[in-house]
VOSE-718692 format. One record per atom (N, C-alpha, C): residue number from 1; atom name; y, z, x. Coordinates in nm, 3 decimals. Example, Ala and Ser with C-alpha at 12.3 -4.5 7.8 and 13.67 -1.06 7.14 Angstrom:
VOSE-718692
REC   seq   atom        c2        c3        c1
REC     1      N    -0.569     0.780     1.319
REC     1     CA    -0.450     0.780     1.230
REC     1      C    -0.330     0.780     1.320
REC     2      N    -0.225     0.708     1.285
REC     2     CA    -0.106     0.714     1.367
REC     2      C     0.003     0.787     1.290
end
This chain:
VOSE-718692
REC   seq   atom        c2        c3        c1
REC     1      N     9.322     0.262     3.167
REC     1     CA     9.363     0.378     3.245
REC     1      C     9.503     0.420     3.199
REC     2      N     9.517     0.549     3.177
REC     2     CA     9.645     0.602     3.130
REC     2      C     9.749     0.600     3.242
REC     3      N     9.873     0.572     3.205
REC     3     CA     9.982     0.564     3.302
REC     3      C    10.062     0.693     3.314
REC     4      N    10.041     0.787     3.224
REC     4     CA    10.116     0.912     3.229
REC     4      C    10.024     1.027     3.191
REC     5      N    10.069     1.147     3.217
REC     5     CA     9.991     1.265     3.180
REC     5      C     9.974     1.274     3.029
REC     6      N    10.079     1.238     2.958
REC     6     CA    10.074     1.243     2.811
REC     6      C     9.970     1.144     2.758
REC     7      N     9.970     1.023     2.811
REC     7     CA     9.873     0.922     2.767
REC     7      C     9.731     0.963     2.803
REC     8      N     9.716     1.028     2.919
REC     8     CA     9.584     1.075     2.962
REC     8      C     9.532     1.182     2.866
REC     9      N     9.620     1.273     2.826
REC     9     CA     9.581     1.378     2.734
REC     9      C     9.545     1.320     2.597
REC    10      N     9.626     1.225     2.549
REC    10     CA     9.597     1.161     2.420
REC    10      C     9.461     1.091     2.422
REC    11      N     9.429     1.029     2.534
REC    11     CA     9.299     0.962     2.547
REC    11      C     9.186     1.063     2.537
REC    12      N     9.202     1.178     2.602
REC    12     CA     9.099     1.282     2.595
REC    12      C     9.087     1.336     2.453
REC    13      N     9.200     1.356     2.387
REC    13     CA     9.197     1.407     2.251
REC    13      C     9.133     1.307     2.155
REC    14      N     9.162     1.180     2.176
REC    14     CA     9.105     1.077     2.090
REC    14      C     8.954     1.075     2.097
REC    15      N     8.899     1.096     2.216
REC    15     CA     8.753     1.100     2.231
REC    15      C     8.696     1.216     2.151
REC    16      N     8.758     1.333     2.161
REC    16     CA     8.710     1.450     2.088
REC    16      C     8.723     1.430     1.938
REC    17      N     8.836     1.376     1.893
REC    17     CA     8.857     1.354     1.750
REC    17      C     8.760     1.251     1.694
REC    18      N     8.735     1.147     1.771
REC    18     CA     8.643     1.044     1.727
REC    18      C     8.503     1.102     1.709
REC    19      N     8.460     1.184     1.804
REC    19     CA     8.327     1.246     1.795
REC    19      C     8.318     1.338     1.672
REC    20      N     8.425     1.411     1.644
REC    20     CA     8.426     1.501     1.529
REC    20      C     8.424     1.421     1.400
REC    21      N     8.500     1.312     1.396
REC    21     CA     8.506     1.231     1.274
REC    21      C     8.372     1.165     1.243
REC    22      N     8.296     1.131     1.347
REC    22     CA     8.164     1.070     1.326
REC    22      C     8.076     1.167     1.247
REC    23      N     8.084     1.295     1.278
REC    23     CA     8.003     1.395     1.208
REC    23      C     8.039     1.397     1.060
REC    24      N     8.167     1.403     1.030
REC    24     CA     8.210     1.407     0.890
REC    24      C     8.171     1.279     0.816
REC    25      N     8.194     1.164     0.879
REC    25     CA     8.165     1.037     0.815
REC    25      C     8.015     1.020     0.790
REC    26      N     7.934     1.061     0.886
REC    26     CA     7.789     1.050     0.872
REC    26      C     7.738     1.140     0.760
REC    27      N     7.789     1.263     0.755
REC    27     CA     7.747     1.355     0.650
REC    27      C     7.788     1.302     0.513
REC    28      N     7.909     1.246     0.504
REC    28     CA     7.957     1.188     0.379
REC    28      C     7.862     1.077     0.332
REC    29      N     7.828     0.987     0.421
REC    29     CA     7.742     0.874     0.384
REC    29      C     7.600     0.920     0.350
REC    30      N     7.550     1.021     0.420
REC    30     CA     7.415     1.071     0.393
REC    30      C     7.407     1.129     0.253
REC    31      N     7.503     1.213     0.218
REC    31     CA     7.501     1.273     0.085
REC    31      C     7.524     1.169    -0.024
REC    32      N     7.603     1.068     0.006
REC    32     CA     7.624     0.960    -0.089
REC    32      C     7.493     0.886    -0.114
REC    33      N     7.420     0.858    -0.008
REC    33     CA     7.292     0.787    -0.021
REC    33      C     7.190     0.870    -0.098
REC    34      N     7.195     1.002    -0.082
REC    34     CA     7.102     1.088    -0.155
REC    34      C     7.123     1.075    -0.305
REC    35      N     7.247     1.068    -0.348
REC    35     CA     7.276     1.052    -0.492
REC    35      C     7.224     0.918    -0.540
REC    36      N     7.252     0.813    -0.465
REC    36     CA     7.209     0.679    -0.505
REC    36      C     7.058     0.670    -0.513
REC    37      N     6.988     0.727    -0.417
REC    37     CA     6.841     0.723    -0.418
REC    37      C     6.784     0.801    -0.535
REC    38      N     6.844     0.914    -0.570
REC    38     CA     6.798     0.991    -0.685
REC    38      C     6.820     0.913    -0.815
REC    39      N     6.931     0.843    -0.824
REC    39     CA     6.957     0.760    -0.942
REC    39      C     6.856     0.646    -0.950
REC    40      N     6.831     0.582    -0.837
REC    40     CA     6.735     0.472    -0.836
REC    40      C     6.594     0.519    -0.868
REC    41      N     6.562     0.643    -0.831
REC    41     CA     6.431     0.699    -0.861
REC    41      C     6.423     0.751    -1.005
REC    42      N     6.537     0.744    -1.076
REC    42     CA     6.547     0.788    -1.215
REC    42      C     6.513     0.937    -1.231
REC    43      N     6.549     1.015    -1.133
REC    43     CA     6.531     1.160    -1.136
REC    43      C     6.666     1.223    -1.168
REC    44      N     6.687     1.252    -1.295
REC    44     CA     6.818     1.297    -1.341
REC    44      C     6.857     1.433    -1.285
REC    45      N     6.762     1.526    -1.281
REC    45     CA     6.793     1.660    -1.228
REC    45      C     6.830     1.653    -1.081
REC    46      N     6.756     1.575    -1.005
REC    46     CA     6.784     1.560    -0.863
REC    46      C     6.918     1.490    -0.842
REC    47      N     6.948     1.392    -0.924
REC    47     CA     7.075     1.319    -0.912
REC    47      C     7.193     1.411    -0.938
REC    48      N     7.182     1.496    -1.039
REC    48     CA     7.290     1.591    -1.068
REC    48      C     7.308     1.690    -0.954
REC    49      N     7.197     1.737    -0.899
REC    49     CA     7.205     1.833    -0.788
REC    49      C     7.266     1.767    -0.664
REC    50      N     7.225     1.646    -0.636
REC    50     CA     7.278     1.574    -0.520
REC    50      C     7.426     1.544    -0.539
REC    51      N     7.466     1.509    -0.659
REC    51     CA     7.607     1.481    -0.685
REC    51      C     7.690     1.608    -0.670
REC    52      N     7.637     1.720    -0.719
REC    52     CA     7.709     1.847    -0.706
REC    52      C     7.726     1.885    -0.559
REC    53      N     7.628     1.851    -0.476
REC    53     CA     7.638     1.880    -0.333
REC    53      C     7.733     1.781    -0.264
REC    54      N     7.742     1.660    -0.317
REC    54     CA     7.824     1.556    -0.255
REC    54      C     7.974     1.580    -0.275
REC    55      N     8.014     1.631    -0.389
REC    55     CA     8.156     1.644    -0.422
REC    55      C     8.234     1.726    -0.319
REC    56      N     8.189     1.847    -0.281
REC    56     CA     8.268     1.920    -0.181
REC    56      C     8.269     1.852    -0.044
REC    57      N     8.162     1.781    -0.012
REC    57     CA     8.157     1.708     0.115
REC    57      C     8.262     1.596     0.113
REC    58      N     8.271     1.525     0.001
REC    58     CA     8.369     1.417    -0.011
REC    58      C     8.511     1.472    -0.003
REC    59      N     8.535     1.583    -0.068
REC    59     CA     8.669     1.643    -0.066
REC    59      C     8.705     1.690     0.075
REC    60      N     8.610     1.749     0.144
REC    60     CA     8.636     1.797     0.280
REC    60      C     8.661     1.681     0.375
REC    61      N     8.585     1.574     0.360
REC    61     CA     8.603     1.458     0.446
REC    61      C     8.740     1.395     0.424
REC    62      N     8.781     1.387     0.299
REC    62     CA     8.914     1.333     0.270
REC    62      C     9.023     1.429     0.318
REC    63      N     8.999     1.558     0.304
REC    63     CA     9.096     1.656     0.347
REC    63      C     9.119     1.656     0.498
REC    64      N     9.015     1.621     0.572
REC    64     CA     9.026     1.614     0.718
REC    64      C     9.093     1.485     0.763
REC    65      N     9.112     1.391     0.671
REC    65     CA     9.176     1.265     0.706
REC    65      C     9.080     1.162     0.761
REC    66      N     8.950     1.187     0.749
REC    66     CA     8.851     1.092     0.800
REC    66      C     8.846     0.969     0.710
REC    67      N     8.853     0.993     0.580
REC    67     CA     8.862     0.883     0.483
REC    67      C     8.984     0.910     0.396
REC    68      N     9.029     0.808     0.330
REC    68     CA     9.146     0.820     0.243
REC    68      C     9.107     0.896     0.116
REC    69      N     9.194     0.981     0.066
REC    69     CA     9.162     1.056    -0.056
REC    69      C     9.128     0.967    -0.175
REC    70      N     9.193     0.852    -0.186
REC    70     CA     9.162     0.761    -0.296
REC    70      C     9.021     0.704    -0.284
REC    71      N     8.976     0.682    -0.161
REC    71     CA     8.839     0.633    -0.141
REC    71      C     8.740     0.739    -0.185
REC    72      N     8.765     0.864    -0.150
REC    72     CA     8.676     0.973    -0.191
REC    72      C     8.672     0.981    -0.344
REC    73      N     8.787     0.972    -0.408
REC    73     CA     8.793     0.979    -0.554
REC    73      C     8.720     0.861    -0.617
REC    74      N     8.737     0.743    -0.559
REC    74     CA     8.671     0.624    -0.613
REC    74      C     8.519     0.636    -0.605
REC    75      N     8.470     0.681    -0.491
REC    75     CA     8.325     0.693    -0.474
REC    75      C     8.269     0.803    -0.562
REC    76      N     8.340     0.915    -0.574
REC    76     CA     8.295     1.022    -0.663
REC    76      C     8.288     0.971    -0.807
REC    77      N     8.387     0.895    -0.847
REC    77     CA     8.390     0.842    -0.983
REC    77      C     8.272     0.749    -1.009
REC    78      N     8.246     0.662    -0.915
REC    78     CA     8.136     0.566    -0.933
REC    78      C     8.000     0.637    -0.936
REC    79      N     7.982     0.735    -0.848
REC    79     CA     7.855     0.807    -0.848
REC    79      C     7.839     0.889    -0.976
REC    80      N     7.948     0.950    -1.021
REC    80     CA     7.942     1.026    -1.146
REC    80      C     7.907     0.936    -1.263
REC    81      N     7.961     0.815    -1.264
REC    81     CA     7.928     0.720    -1.371
REC    81      C     7.780     0.682    -1.365
REC    82      N     7.726     0.669    -1.245
REC    82     CA     7.584     0.637    -1.231
REC    82      C     7.498     0.751    -1.286
REC    83      N     7.534     0.875    -1.252
REC    83     CA     7.456     0.990    -1.297
REC    83      C     7.468     1.005    -1.448
REC    84      N     7.588     0.989    -1.501
REC    84     CA     7.605     0.999    -1.646
REC    84      C     7.538     0.883    -1.718
REC    85      N     7.534     0.768    -1.654
REC    85     CA     7.466     0.652    -1.713
REC    85      C     7.317     0.677    -1.729
REC    86      N     7.261     0.755    -1.640
REC    86     CA     7.119     0.789    -1.654
REC    86      C     7.096     0.870    -1.781
REC    87      N     7.185     0.964    -1.809
REC    87     CA     7.172     1.049    -1.928
REC    87      C     7.188     0.964    -2.055
REC    88      N     7.281     0.868    -2.052
REC    88     CA     7.302     0.782    -2.168
REC    88      C     7.182     0.692    -2.191
REC    89      N     7.124     0.642    -2.084
REC    89     CA     7.007     0.554    -2.096
REC    89      C     6.886     0.634    -2.146
REC    90      N     6.878     0.758    -2.102
REC    90     CA     6.766     0.844    -2.144
REC    90      C     6.776     0.881    -2.291
REC    91      N     6.900     0.896    -2.340
REC    91     CA     6.922     0.935    -2.479
REC    91      C     6.886     0.822    -2.575
REC    92      N     6.896     0.699    -2.530
REC    92     CA     6.867     0.584    -2.619
REC    92      C     6.724     0.568    -2.647
end
């Protein structure tokens, strides 16, 4: 229980912010999983399309402060390497 009006307001704001952040985090993870599933299915065109859709979502999530920008960059890099690895494996 909040002891002051300020603490009461912060508690209310935290609930709203937490609910909003869940939406961003869930969308981030969903699009990330779509890329991984396309790579695992060895569908290169689908993987490229999913990765292209994932990048702005990752940037927006990091921009909102839901995840750290370095985490977004790290995950984008790893997924990009997976997608490019498919092209290299296909070329061999």
